[in-house]
LUMTIBA-138455 format. One record per residue (C-alpha): x, y, z; residue in one letter. Coordinates in steps of 0.2 Angstrom, whole numbers, padded with zeros to 4 digits, always signed. Example, Ala and Ser with C-alpha at 12.3 -4.5 7.8 and 13.67 -1.06 7.14 Angstrom:
+0062-0022+0039a/+0068-0005+0036s/
! end
This chain:
+0713+0769+0815m/+0709+0751+0813t/+0695+0742+0805g/+0689+0730+0792e/+0688+0735+0774e/+0670+0732+0767t/+0665+0728+0749t/+0649+0737+0743p/+0635+0725+0741s/+0631+0722+0723p/+0613+0728+0726t/+0617+0742+0737g/+0618+0760+0732g/+0632+0769+0722g/+0640+0769+0705g/+0649+0752+0708e/+0632+0743+0710s/+0624+0752+0695i/+0639+0747+0685a/+0638+0729+0691a/+0619+0728+0687h/+0623+0735+0669l/+0637+0723+0667e/+0627+0708+0671l/+0613+0713+0660l/+0625+0716+0646a/+0633+0699+0648d/+0617+0690+0649m/+0611+0699+0633g/+0627+0693+0624r/+0625+0676+0630d/+0607+0675+0624f/+0611+0682+0607a/+0626+0670+0604a/+0617+0654+0612s/+0612+0639+0602l/+0606+0631+0618d/+0593+0642+0626i/+0590+0630+0641e/+0609+0629+0646a/+0610+0648+0644t/+0595+0651+0655l/+0603+0639+0668a/+0619+0649+0668k/+0609+0666+0669a/+0600+0660+0684l/+0616+0655+0693e/+0623+0673+0689r/+0607+0681+0695i/+0606+0671+0711t/+0624+0675+0715e/+0622+0694+0710h/+0607+0696+0722l/+0616+0686+0735d/+0602+0673+0737g/+0603+0656+0744e/+0594+0648+0730g/+0585+0652+0714g/+0572+0645+0702a/+0567+0649+0684l/+0549+0644+0680f/+0541+0643+0662l/+0523+0644+0659l/+0516+0630+0647d/+0507+0635+0631e/+0490+0632+0639a/+0494+0644+0653g/+0490+0630+0666e/+0506+0624+0672t/+0523+0631+0678l/+0538+0620+0676r/+0555+0624+0684c/+0566+0625+0669q/+0582+0628+0680a/+0587+0630+0698s/+0602+0635+0708s/+0609+0636+0725g/+0602+0626+0740v/+0588+0617+0732s/+0587+0607+0716e/+0570+0607+0709i/+0572+0607+0691t/+0558+0598+0682g/+0546+0602+0696l/+0528+0607+0690t/+0515+0618+0699l/+0498+0624+0694n/+0500+0641+0686s/+0491+0649+0701g/+0501+0640+0715t/+0511+0650+0728g/+0520+0666+0726i/+0528+0662+0710v/+0510+0658+0703g/+0503+0674+0709r/+0518+0684+0702c/+0514+0676+0685v/+0495+0678+0685q/+0497+0696+0691d/+0512+0700+0680n/+0519+0709+0694k/+0535+0708+0704g/+0534+0701+0722e/+0545+0705+0737m/+0539+0694+0752v/+0550+0697+0767r/+0542+0685+0779d/+0534+0670+0770v/+0526+0664+0786a/+0515+0679+0786a/+0509+0677+0768d/+0494+0666+0765s/+0499+0663+0747g/+0515+0654+0751f/+0516+0636+0746y/+0526+0625+0758g/+0526+0610+0747g/+0543+0613+0739v/+0551+0616+0757d/+0543+0599+0762a/+0551+0591+0747k/+0568+0598+0748t/+0571+0601+0766g/+0575+0619+0763v/+0567+0632+0774t/+0561+0647+0764t/+0561+0663+0774r/+0560+0677+0761s/+0556+0677+0743i/+0560+0689+0728l/+0550+0685+0712c/+0549+0694+0696a/+0538+0689+0681p/+0546+0685+0664m/+0534+0693+0651s/+0535+0703+0635v/+0521+0716+0634k/+0506+0705+0639d/+0513+0688+0634e/+0517+0679+0650r/+0532+0667+0649i/+0536+0663+0667g/+0545+0670+0682a/+0562+0670+0691i/+0561+0667+0710e/+0576+0670+0722i/+0575+0665+0741i/+0583+0669+0757n/+0596+0683+0755k/+0612+0680+0763r/+0621+0691+0775g/+0614+0707+0784g/+0596+0705+0790d/+0593+0692+0777g/+0579+0702+0768l/+0578+0708+0750f/+0574+0726+0747d/+0566+0737+0733a/+0583+0739+0724a/+0584+0720+0723d/+0567+0719+0716l/+0571+0732+0703n/+0586+0723+0697v/+0578+0706+0696l/+0564+0713+0686q/+0576+0720+0673a/+0585+0704+0672l/+0569+0694+0671s/+0563+0705+0656a/+0580+0701+0647s/+0577+0682+0650a/+0559+0683+0644a/+0564+0692+0628l/+0578+0678+0625a/+0565+0664+0628v/+0552+0673+0616l/+0566+0675+0603n/+0571+0657+0604a/+0553+0651+0603r/+0550+0662+0587m/+0566+0655+0579a/+0561+0637+0583a/+0544+0641+0575a/+0552+0648+0560l/+0564+0632+0558v/+0548+0621+0560e/+0539+0631+0547q/+0553+0630+0535e/+0554+0611+0538r/+0536+0609+0535v/+0537+0620+0519r/+0551+0609+0512r/+0541+0593+0516e/+0526+0600+0508l/+0535+0605+0492e/+0543+0587+0491l/+0525+0580+0493a/+0519+0591+0480a/+0533+0586+0468e/+0529+0568+0471i/+0511+0571+0467q/+0515+0580+0451r/+0525+0565+0446s/+0510+0554+0448l/+0500+0565+0435l/+0502+0559+0417p/+0513+0570+0405p/+0503+0580+0393a/+0501+0572+0376q/+0502+0581+0359p/+0487+0583+0348a/+0477+0573+0342p/+0479+0562+0357f/+0461+0560+0363p/+0463+0563+0382i/+0470+0579+0391q/+0469+0584+0409g/+0473+0599+0421v/+0476+0600+0439n/+0479+0615+0450h/+0480+0613+0469p/+0472+0626+0480a/+0486+0623+0493r/+0504+0616+0490t/+0497+0598+0490v/+0481+0592+0482s/+0467+0579+0485g/+0462+0579+0467d/+0470+0568+0454f/+0468+0561+0436y/+0477+0549+0426d/+0477+0541+0408f/+0488+0528+0400f/+0487+0518+0383t/+0485+0499+0384l/+0493+0487+0372a/+0478+0486+0361d/+0477+0505+0358g/+0463+0508+0371r/+0466+0522+0384v/+0462+0519+0402c/+0458+0535+0412f/+0451+0542+0428n/+0448+0557+0439l/+0446+0557+0457g/+0443+0569+0472d/+0448+0564+0490v/+0438+0571+0504s/+0446+0584+0516g/+0462+0594+0514k/+0480+0594+0518g/+0493+0580+0520m/+0480+0566+0524n/+0470+0569+0508a/+0487+0570+0498a/+0492+0553+0505l/+0476+0545+0501l/+0476+0553+0484m/+0494+0545+0481a/+0488+0528+0486k/+0472+0528+0476t/+0481+0535+0460a/+0495+0522+0462s/+0482+0508+0464l/+0473+0513+0449f/+0488+0514+0438r/+0495+0497+0444c/+0479+0487+0444l/+0472+0496+0428g/+0486+0489+0417k/+0479+0472+0419t/+0461+0474+0424l/+0451+0482+0410h/+0434+0482+0417d/+0431+0499+0425p/+0417+0493+0437g/+0428+0478+0443r/+0443+0490+0444l/+0434+0502+0456l/+0427+0488+0466g/+0445+0481+0469l/+0452+0499+0473i/+0437+0501+0485n/+0442+0485+0495a/+0460+0490+0496e/+0456+0508+0502i/+0443+0502+0515c/+0457+0491+0524e/+0467+0506+0529t/+0457+0523+0526v/+0456+0535+0540t/+0438+0535+0547r/+0427+0548+0538g/+0438+0550+0523m/+0433+0544+0506f/+0437+0546+0487v/+0425+0550+0473t/+0431+0544+0456m/+0425+0542+0438a/+0435+0529+0428a/+0434+0522+0411g/+0442+0514+0396i/+0440+0523+0379f/+0443+0516+0362d/+0449+0529+0350p/+0446+0518+0335a/+0428+0517+0338s/+0424+0532+0349g/+0416+0521+0362r/+0419+0520+0380m/+0414+0511+0396r/+0413+0522+0411l/+0410+0519+0430a/+0406+0532+0443n/+0409+0530+0462a/+0400+0545+0469g/+0408+0558+0458h/+0401+0574+0451e/+0391+0569+0435p/+0403+0570+0420p/+0396+0579+0405l/+0394+0572+0388h/+0395+0586+0375h/+0387+0578+0360t/+0391+0582+0342r/+0375+0593+0340d/+0380+0604+0355g/+0369+0597+0369a/+0376+0592+0386f/+0370+0576+0395v/+0375+0574+0413a/+0379+0556+0418l/+0375+0554+0436a/+0384+0542+0448a/+0375+0526+0452e/+0386+0520+0467a/+0394+0528+0482p/+0412+0534+0484p/+0427+0523+0487l/+0432+0520+0505g/+0416+0520+0514i/+0413+0501+0515s/+0413+0485+0504t/+0397+0476+0499g/+0388+0492+0495l/+0387+0487+0476v/+0382+0470+0470a/+0397+0458+0469d/+0408+0473+0473d/+0407+0478+0455v/+0403+0496+0451y/+0389+0499+0438p/+0396+0504+0421e/+0389+0515+0407t/+0392+0512+0389e/+0394+0528+0379l/+0397+0532+0361d/+0405+0549+0359l/+0401+0549+0341d/+0411+0565+0337g/+0408+0573+0354g/+0418+0574+0370a/+0416+0569+0389l/+0422+0580+0403y/+0425+0575+0420i/+0429+0588+0434f/+0429+0591+0452t/+0418+0603+0462d/+0433+0615+0463g/+0428+0619+0445v/+0410+0622+0447t/+0411+0630+0464e/+0426+0641+0459g/+0424+0660+0461y/+0422+0671+0446l/+0429+0689+0445e/+0412+0696+0451d/+0411+0685+0466g/+0398+0673+0459t/+0402+0654+0457t/+0406+0646+0440f/+0392+0632+0442e/+0389+0619+0429v/+0380+0631+0418e/+0396+0642+0417g/+0406+0627+0413l/+0395+0621+0399q/+0394+0639+0392a/+0413+0640+0392t/+0416+0623+0383l/+0403+0628+0370a/+0410+0645+0367e/+0428+0637+0364n/+0422+0622+0354g/+0433+0627+0339a/+0449+0626+0350l/+0459+0610+0354t/+0454+0599+0369l/+0469+0606+0379s/+0465+0624+0374e/+0447+0621+0380r/+0452+0615+0397l/+0464+0630+0399d/+0449+0641+0395a/+0439+0633+0409v/+0453+0635+0421v/+0456+0653+0416g/+0438+0658+0421r/+0441+0652+0439v/+0459+0653+0442k/+0468+0670+0442r/+0486+0673+0446d/+0482+0685+0461d/+0468+0675+0469d/+0469+0659+0479a/+0458+0645+0473l/+0443+0640+0484r/+0447+0621+0481d/+0458+0610+0471d/+0454+0613+0452l/+0454+0598+0441t/+0446+0594+0424i/+0449+0580+0411l/+0443+0579+0394g/+0440+0563+0382v/+0437+0568+0364e/+0432+0558+0349d/+0445+0564+0336v/+0442+0552+0322r/
! end
């Protein structure tokens, strides 16, 4: 008896074919698990799948985040189409992705959905197509397409489709895992950068001074970084320059503008001791570079502990409260717009000043994160709540009073509604 010895097709029946399928699936799984380069691993996997299914060529398409475009991430065999992009609904591969269902087209000429543009570009004649979606549950990731089975009648069969669907599912899970890992790495990078930004911001705040220093402040960011700030420093003649500000918006943009404004105040305030002129100069500097729509509200002043008198300028900030010696509260409304809107909005670019004699009392400057903060019963603190808390704790030191205010709004188990910042100036003679 004579004849040629035949080798079973890898996609044919029998235990050998099942073992080959499982071996390829296991090898791909190991490659994906060990890979640090998902793109290279996908290209290698596609080559092995194409060879395993005895196809002339293969392509692996990934769907973009918007779900509008399919991009060929890897190709193998007769046509090189890596980088090719298609509308997500174009051709048999697009239909496969949209329907999230495997496709076996034995004669593409008889399928109205076949897109011939790729053949026209590559010179390859596509006769039959096997296509399986890459998806995890309902999340569509892309598809793997194999063309033109070699040998025999040149047609793929149902067993081929089953194999490709299993291999595509493995590739889809690998892509999803790689994306999730990349997202975690990016989140960690952003977290570290935010923590560094927060550390820099904290370094811009003045250190607390022991009593009986006349000025104290508190800042608690609602997020990692803050758009609120305050500062105070003593001049050579014993007077103390101070401010408190609130940048519009949230996030990194607000934090960067906060850092710039705080730095300008500290730098310029050491030589320019007129609060109104100082705010005018800071306004001019901010207006040159501020992002459209952003601004800074700020109250700034200079206090003489020897006399108890101060000069105060307010650029659109919440009205500071003068708590008089006899217990009354007097709100000092802003007479000028915030910084960063435009120059020329106040006469000679000098912000109006108010002269004030604390006369044994205190001045409190705060952001709306204080008065709009939530209490335990869900109501907001409001200016009335702030006044009541300050009055109830009048016998405490200035620092303790500010902590009492913060304690009404900030609780360890609750996130803040907004940045929480308050500064007090007290006549301690």
